[in-house]
N, C-alpha and C positions, 0 to 999 in steps of 0.2 A: 503291688497289684495295679495295673493300668485301668483306665476308665472302662474299657470293654470288659476286662476280666471282672471288675467290680459289679458291673451290671449283670453279668452272667451269674456270678455268685449269689446275688439275691433275686434272681429271675423267678424262683419258685415261691415267693412270698404270696400269701393270699391277697387277692384284689380287695381294695378297700372301697366301701360304698361312698359315693358322693351324692350331694343333694343336686348340684348343678350339672347341667349337660352342655359341654363346650360347643357341641354341634358344629356350626360353620364359623365359630368365633376365630377371627384371624389375629395374629400378633404383629403382623406388619403388612403394609400395602402402600401403593403409590397413590398420591393425591395432589393434584394441581402443581406437579413439578417437585413435590416433596416426597421422600420416603417417611412413612409414619411408622413409628414403633410403639406398640403398646406395652407399657410397663407399669412399675410402682415406684414412688419416691421414698427412698430410705437414705439414711446418712451415708456420706456427708454432702452438702451441709445438712444440718440435722433437725429432727423434731421427734416426736413420739409416735408418729403415725406412718401410714403405709398407703397413701392415697393413690388411686389409679390415675395414671397420666398417659397422654399421647404426646410423644416427642416428634417434632417435625424436623427433618434433616435434609439439607441440600448441600451438594458438593463436600460432604464429610463434616459439615458444621451444624451444630444445633441451633436452629433459627427460632423456635418457639415452643413452649410447653403449655398444653391445655389440659383440663380435667377430662377424664374418660367418663362420659355419661352412662356407659354400660356397666361400668365397675360397681358392684353392689355396695362396696365399702363407703365411697364418698359420693357416688352417683353425679360425677362431673364437678363437684365443688372442690375448689383449691384455695389455699390461704395465700396471702401476699408473698410469703417467702418462696413458695413453689413457682408462682407466676414470674418472680424475679430471679429465678435461679441462674439464669444465663449471666447475670451480673457477677455472680460468685464464680461460676464455672470459667468464665473468660476474663476474670479480673486480672489486671496487670500485675498485682502483687502476689498472685498464687505461687506457691512453691513448685518449681518445675524440675528440680533435680536434687539428689541427696547433697546435704551439706555437712562439713566437719569443722571443728574448731578445737584449738588446744585448750586444755583444762584451765590454764592460767589466764585465758582470755574470756572466761565466762562473764556474762553481763555486757560484753562489748560486741559490737556489730562487726566482727571479724571472721565471719564464716566464709569458707572457701568450698566451691562446688567439687564433688568427687563422684566416682562411679558407685553403682550399686555394690559391686563386688568389693570395693575398697571400704564402703561403709559397713557392709556386712562383716568383713575381716576385722575392722576396728571393734565392732560390737562383740564379735565372737572373743576376740583377744581379752577386752576389758571385762566382759561378764565372767569369762573363765577365771580371770585373775581374782575377782570377788569370790567366786565359788570356791576356788582352791584355798583362799585364806579364811573365809568366814562360813562357807557353806551356802547351798542355794537358797536357804531361807532369808539371806541377807539382800536378796533382789526383790524389790517391790514392783509388781506389774499392775498398772492401773489404767482405768478407762473413765469415760464420762458417763453421765446419766442417760439412760434410755437408748444408748447407741447401738449401732449395727454389730458391734463386737461383743455385746453382752455375754453371748455364749461361746464366742470364738477366742477370746482373750485368754481363758483359762488353758488353752493349748499352749500358748507362749509361756505361761508360768510353769506348766507341767514340763515343758522341754528345758526351761532354765533350771528346773529342780526346786521351784519356790512354792511353798503352800500359801504365800501371801498375794492374793489377787482381790482387788477391790476397786471402789469408786473414788479415786483421788483422795481428798482430805475432808470428806463429807462427815462432820462430827455426828456421832450417834447413828451413822448409816442412814442419815435423815432424808431419804427419798424412796418411799414405797416399802423398804425392807422392814420397818417397824410394824406397818400395818399388815403386811403379808404374813409375818411370822406370829404376831399375836392373834390375828384372826384365824390363821392355820390351827393354832391350839384351840380355838373356839370351835371352828367348823370343819377343819380338816382339808380345806381347799381355799383357793382364790375364788371369790364371788364378785361378779360384776352385775351392773344394771342391765335389765332386758329392754334393749331399744330396737328389737328385732334383728340385730346384727348378726346373729347366728343363722339366718335364712338368706339365701340368695335373692328371693323374691321380696325380701325386707317387709315393709309394712302391709303388703298384700297377702302375705302368707296367712291362711286361715287358722293357723294354730296360735298365732301370736295375739295378744291383747295389750293395749297400752297401759302403763302404770297410771293409776288413778292420781297418785302423788309422787312426785320425784323430790327427794330431799337433796338440795344442792349445798353441800357442807364444806366450806373453806375452799371453794372452787369456782372459777369463772370459765366453765368449760367452752363457751363460744370463742374465747380468745385463747385459753390454755390449750385446748384439745389434747389433754395429757393422758398418758398411760393407755393408749390404744383406743381412746374414745373421741369421737368428733362432736363438737358442740352443736352442730346442726342436727344431729340425731334427737337432741332434747327439743329443739325447735319444731322438728316434724312431729314429735309426740305432743307438743302443745297445740299444734294445729289440729290433732286428732282428739283433743280434749284433756290431755294430762295437766294437772295443776301442780304448782311449785310451793314448796317451803324452803326458804333460803336462809342459811345460817352464814353470816359474813359481816365483818365490821365495815365493809364497803358497800355502797349502794351500786351494784353492778346492773348490767342491762337486765339480767335474769331476776335479780332482787327487786327491781322496779316493776316486775310482771308477777310477783309471787303473791299467793294468798296471804302468807305470813312471812314477814322478814325479820329475823332476829339478829339484831346488831350487837353481837357479843363483844366483850373485852377479849383481846387475844390471850391465848393460853387457858381459857376456862371451858373449853369444849366438852370435856368429859363430865363436868358437873352438869351441864345442859343436857346431854344425852341421858344421864341417869335420872335426872328430873323428869324428863319426858317419859321414861319408862315407868317411874313411880306413879305419875298421874294416870297413865293408861291403865295400870294395875288397880290403882284405887278406884277408878270409874267402872271397872269391870269390862274394859275393852280389849283385854289380852286375848290372843288365840288360844283357848284352852285345849283344843284338839291337837294342835301342833305341839304345844308345851308338854302335854301329857304323854304323847306318843314318841316324841323325837328329842326331847331335851333333858339335860342332867343338871340338877342343882337349882332348880327354880325357887324352891321353898326358901333356901338360904338368900338367894338374890333378892326375892321379894321382900324379906325382912331387912336386907342390907340397904335397899334404895329408899327405905321410908325416910331416912335422913335428908334426902334430896327433895325438899318440898319446893313448890313454885316460888314461894316467897323467899326462902333462904337462897335459892339459886339465882333469883332475879337480882338479889343484891350482889352476889359473887360476879355474875356475868354482866351486869349493867344494862339489863333489859326489863321490860315490863312483865310482871307475873302473869297478867291477863293473857299476854301473847304467848307465853310458854304454855298456858292451859289450853289455848285455842289451837296451837300446833299440836299438842299432844292428842286432843280429841280428833282432829282431822285425820292424823296418822292412824289412831286407834280404829276409827270408823271406815277407813278406806278399804275398798275391795282389794286393793294391791298398792304397794309402795315400794320404792327402791332408793338406794343410797348412792348418790354421785358425790364422792368425796375427793378431796385435793391433798396436795402435799402439806397443806396446813396441819393436818392431823399428826404428820411426822415431825412437824416444826414446833413441837412443844417439848418440854423437858421430859415429859413422861408420854411421848407419842405412842409408845408401845402399849400403854394403857388406854389411851384415848380411842385407838381403833377398835379395842375390845368393847368399850362402852357403846360405840356407834353400832357395831354388829349386834349387841344385845337388844338395842332398840328394834332392830330388824326381827330378831328371833321372838321377842315378846309379841309382835304382831303377826308372826307366822309368815313373814315375807321371804321365803326361800323356796326356789325350785317350781314356783308357780308362774304362769304367764304374767309379765309386767312386774316381777319381783327380782330378787338376787338370785343369779344363776351360777352354778360352778363352772369354772372357765378352765379348761385344759388344753394343752398344746395340740394343734391340729395334726391328726395322723401320728401322734406321738413324737413330732419333731419340735421338741421344746428348745433345742439349742439355738433356734433363730432368735429367741427373745430372753433367754436366761441361761446360766450355767447349768450344765447337765452332766452329772458324774459319769454317766455311760457313754457320753458323746465321743470320747477320744480313747476308748479302752483298747483300740488296736495300735495306738501311737506310743512310743517309748515315753515312760514316765520316770523322770529323774528325781522325784521328790523322795527324799530319804525317809522322812517321818511326817505323815499328814498331821500328827498331833502337835507339831512345832508351829502351827499357824498362830499368828499374833492376836490372841483374844482371851488369855487367861484371866484377865482382870474383871471379865463380865460373863457370868454363867449363861445369861440368855444369848449372848453373841456366840458363845461356844457351842450352845445347843444348835444354833443355826449353821454351824460349821462355816462361819463367816469371819472376816477379819474385823478388828476394831481399828478404824482409821485413826481415832484418838490415840490408841497406843502406838500406832505406826510413827506418828509425828513425834510422840514423846521418845520413841526408840531412836529416831534420827538425831533427836537433840542430846540424848543421854546415853545411848548404847544399851538401855535396859528395856526388857529383860535379855535381849541380845541385839546386836547392831543391825540396822538396815543401811546398807553401803552403796546401792545402786537402784536406779528407777527406770522402768520402761513405762512412758507416759503416752498413751495413745487416746486419741479423741477426747482429750481433756485439757483444760486450761486453768489449773487449780489457783494460780495466783490471782486471776481476774474474777473467778466465779465460785467454783465449787467449795474452796476451802474457807472455813472460819479462820480468823486471825492470820491473814496472809503475811503479816508482819513477821510471824513466826515461821511460816512455810518457806519463805524466800531465803533466809540464811540456812535453814535446814537442807533444802535442795542444793544450795550452792556448796554445802559441805560434803556432798556425796562424792564417792570415788568416781562414778560414772553415771551419766543420764542420757537417755535417748527420748526424743520427742517425735511422734508421729502425727502430721496434721496437714491441712490444706494450705495454711498460711502460717507466717511467722507470728507466732503469738507472744504476749509478754512471758509466759512460762518458758517457751522455747528460747527467746532472746536472753533471758536472764540465767538459764540453768543448763541448757542442752549442750552436750559434747558432740552429738550427731543428731541431725534432723532429717527425717525420711518423709518424702512428699506423697500424700495420699490422693487418690482420685475422688471424683463426685459419683453420685448414683448413676448419672448418665453414661459414665465411661466403664461400666463393669457389669458382668453378670451377677446374679445374687438371688436370695430368698428373703422375703419380708418377715417381720417379727413384731414384737412388742404388742401382739394381740392373739387371742386364742380362737378366733372365729373362722378365719379362712387362711389358706396357705397361698401365697402369691409370688410370682417370679419378678425378678428385675432383669430386664434385657438390655445389653449394651447397645447404645444408639450411636456413639462416636468412639473413636479411638482415644486412649488415654493421651492427655495433652503433655507435651514435654517428655520427661522420663520419670513418669509417676506411676504408682501401682496401687491396687486395692488394698484396703487394710488386711483383708483375709489373706491375700497373696503375700503380703510382707510377713504376716505371722508364720505362714507355713514354710516360706523360703528360709526365713531366719531359724526356724526350728530344725530344718534339714541341716542348715550350716552348723548349728550348734551341737546337734546330737550326732551328725554323721550318718544319720539314717534316712534312706529314701522314703518319702511319704507315699501312701498307697493311692496316688493319683498322679496324673502327668500334666494337668493343666487346670485353670480355674473352673471350668465346667465340670471336670473330673472331681474337683473339691466338693462341689455341690452335689454331684452324685453320691459321693461318700456320705455327706450329710443326710441325703435321702435314702441311704442304703437300706434301712428297715421298713420302707414303704414300698409300694409297687410303682412309685414315680421315679423318672430320672430327671435331671435338670432340663433336658430337652422337651420332656413331656410337660413340665410346668411351664416352660417358656412359651410352648405353643398353645396351651390352654389359658395361660396368664393366671388364672385363680381357680382353686378347688375348695368346695365347702364339704366338711365331713358331715355324716348323718347327725341329727340332733334329737334329744328327747328332753321333755320336762319331767319333773318329779323324779329325778335320778335317785334321790334318797330312798324313795319307796320301791325302786326296782333293783336295788343292789348294784347300782352303776357308780357309786362314789367309793365303796370300800374295796380294798384289794382282794378280800376273800369272796366277794359277790353277794355278801348279805346286805340286808337292807340297813339303812341308817347313814350316818356321817362318818368320814375317815378320821375319827378321833379315837382316843384311848378308850373311851366309854361306849363308842359307837352312836353317840348322841351329840347334838349341839350342846356345848358345855357353858352354861351360865357360870358354874363354878369349875374352874380349870385347875385340876390337881397339880399339874406340871409346874404352875407358877411357884409353888412352895419350893421348888428345887432351886429356884433363882432368888429366894429370900423375899418374894413378892406376894401380895394378897391374891388369893384365887379368884377373888371377885374384883371386877373393874372399880376403881375408885377415883377420887379427884384430889390433886395436890396443887397448891399454888405454884406458879413458875418461880424459880429461884430468885429472879429479879422482878419484883413487881410492886405497885403501890401498897399491897398488903403484906407480902412477905419480907420486903425491904424498905420500910418506911424511912429510914435515915438516908438510904441512897436515893430514894424518890424525892427527898427534899432538894437535892442537888440536880437530879435528872428526872424531872416530873412528867415527862412524856413517854407514852408507850410506843416503842419502835417495832415496825413490821417490815419484813422484806421477803422477796422471793416470787412475787406475783409475776406471771408472764405477760408479755406485751405483744400486741400486733406487730408482726414483722421481725421481731428479734427473738432467738431462742437462746436463752441464757447468755453467754458471751459471744455468740456467733452473730454474724451479719452486720457487724459495725463497719465493714468495708463496702456494703451495698449502698450505692447512692440513693436508690428509691426508698430502702428501709430507713436510712438515715434522714431523709426528708420527713418520714413520719415520726422519727424520734431523734432529733438532732442533738439533744443533751440529756444527761441524767437528771431524772425528776425526783422530788420528794413531795409527796402530797399532803397538804394539811388543811383542816377545816377553817373556814373564815374566822370563827371566834378564836381559834388558836392563833391564826396569823395576826389577828388584831392585837392580841396580847403581846406579841413579840415584835410588832411594827414591820411585818413582812407582807409583800404583795407578790402576786404571780410575775414570774420573770426575774425575781431577786435571786442572787446567789446566796446560798446560806451554808453555815458550817453545822453539821450534826456531830454532837460529841457525847461520849460517855466514859466511864472509867477505863475502857479498853483502847479507844482510839478516836479518830476524827474522819470526816468524810465531807467533801465539798459537793453540793448538788444545787440545782435550780428549783426554786420553790414553784409548786403549782397549787394554788388556793382553790379548793373545791368543796362543795357541800357533800360530795359523795363519800367522804371519809369521816370516821367517828371523831367527835371532839376528843382532844387530848392525845391524839395519835399523830404519828409520822409514818407514812407508808413510802418506802424508799426503793427506787429501781435497784436491781442487782446486775452483776455481770459486766460493768462498764470498763472500757479502755478506749484509747483514742488512736487507731492505726494511722490516721492522717498526720500525726505528729512525726512519723518516721522513727527509725530505729537507733538514731545516733544522739538523742538528747539526754541519755542517761537516766531516764525515768521508766523505762520499759513500757513505753507508750502510755505513760501516766497512769499505770494500772492501780497504784496505791492512792492516787489523789481522790478518786470519786468511787471508791471501793467500799461499799456499806459493810462488807464482811469484816473490815477492820474493827467494827463495833460488836462483832458477834464472838461469843466465847467458844473455843475449842474444848468443849465440855459436854459429854453426854448426860442422859439421865441415868437413874440408879442401875437400870437394866443394861446400860451401854447402848441403849437404842433410843432415838429421839434427841432433840436439841432445841434450845429456845431461840430459833431463828426468827420467830414472830412475836416475841413478848419481851424483848429487852427494854431498858429504860434509857432515855436520852434527854439532852436539851439541844435547843437550836438558837443560832443567832445569825443576824444578818451580817454578811461580809461587806464592810464598807469599802467603796472603791477609792 
């Protein structure tokens, strides 16, 4: 079916109401000799957001990027990465054509350019050889975190016949998935803070009220801007009177402006959340109306949390009991409160449970579906594929998966219930062939050797042992150099059409500003062209814009409609649980098994876990592993995002590297004194798993007895011929992180390992 026929087929769909009126909004115009294209920034290069931008083009070249002041999402604000995007788009080291290499040459810089047809032919031949010998399940199709192919990559897996699609080697699926699933059991939906982002008029919309308190939990949003949230939204709420409670071992900019800052020991977050619940209940500050009408299992929960007293949890977390009490009273008395959490929640061994405890705190205080609280977030106009896999997205496309039940997850009932893969099991299978072999990898928007994978010293030989590997990226990464047989060059967001994602507030278009450089293609085009080649079946579109028409086929928008209006906001209502807008059958309540928010989650018993949120010490901690702590007395944390760098990206950008020239490990002055270390010294961080070389930054902003290390480091300036894969294992903090999830298979101790440090003597 071509694009015109596709549009005709869905022409009869009911018109969808929108809040915004595009009126005379233009998507392109001429200004001072430039052609200006209104668009949004989406990967690559990457981040978690979709900021509105104005791209200024002259003579076919992108000259500058500015924030779009009319776009409600970011209101003209841009981060350093976007402002410096030209450095990445026009970088001399960008991949400009497909590359091939003999398997015997893996790890060597001996790639040769080839045509797309030749590259596709090689992939087709080698992947079919794997399928013929081992079955489609032996192919692992993998992406990076929060990337533009979140919902599109499963099409590639479907056409290869593989049920195994996931995020690299992220142990415990430790980025958002633990929170989403556990809180889905609790509340039936994904819920996010209300910063007015559901309204095109934003803070001026009369329906919106500011949160009285915002709980910033394990997150530094003004820097991280993670998961479809912009940090400046919180600053705008603060300007309008919102107050903060911050839970973080680091003194961030927001922590310095909080009413209460709780400097917790990493890995103890669930104990703190349950203590806050207990204190609120003890003082009679719970929302009895919400609890009585809309929750399940509160009596059991109330009895359960009595063990989490302020005094006992103060000792566990390493914070003052009076501060815990103060925070609880402020939350309990607040007219409204919401939870701004970070990946820290997932980066504990039982991150699956920690998210539940944090959501219980919101439920005890009734902070759901009212202005300024936690709001159910659903895909705009039903187009969920732009930001997460959608089982119905590709129903018209050939599905070669022989048995969906063969997905690699049988060791972990909770992961199996999510119908997700266990990346821990994937790596084990690559090493052992059990429970069945993984023999080929399609690695797209992902650099697992440098960033996502724990224990990269295991991932490297595992990838190099594969029968065949493909890497799709903008640059030659350490993963591509070490492991790829074919490398396919992708375009940037300025060189392609598209739709934004990773947020449920608005649907926005990407408009192509310049032609793809060299012989590059979009990630989506690579996926559907390779799918056609492998299956031999013509896809139901003719070009990239037709592809997005297909994505939009169940709405009344075409891609051209979206490009011309740039953004569209669906209608929005508060109190959806009272109006029957959360449950599939239209009845009031939450979309859970009981129809209520579940303090007591019966489903957890199927996973062999407590139906009530609990606290467990991290597997490695001064409390749970005292003998190990004698040798490695410091608590190691990693994964915090930095200005200018997004995970392992942007190391090639001159301006971003001026901001962060070296990998840093932050330690408190008292800790530094104990080890004879000063700022600027190179240190070795060590534990029972590995070593990592970093530069010390001595700062009072970090908790005593901690090391907070950068992640995602490699050194593209070293070149591809020195045999170290751009030095990616030298300063890689993941060498000290275990590839070992929590009991549920979800969550991992990325932020609560033990280590020691020593100064590297010159």
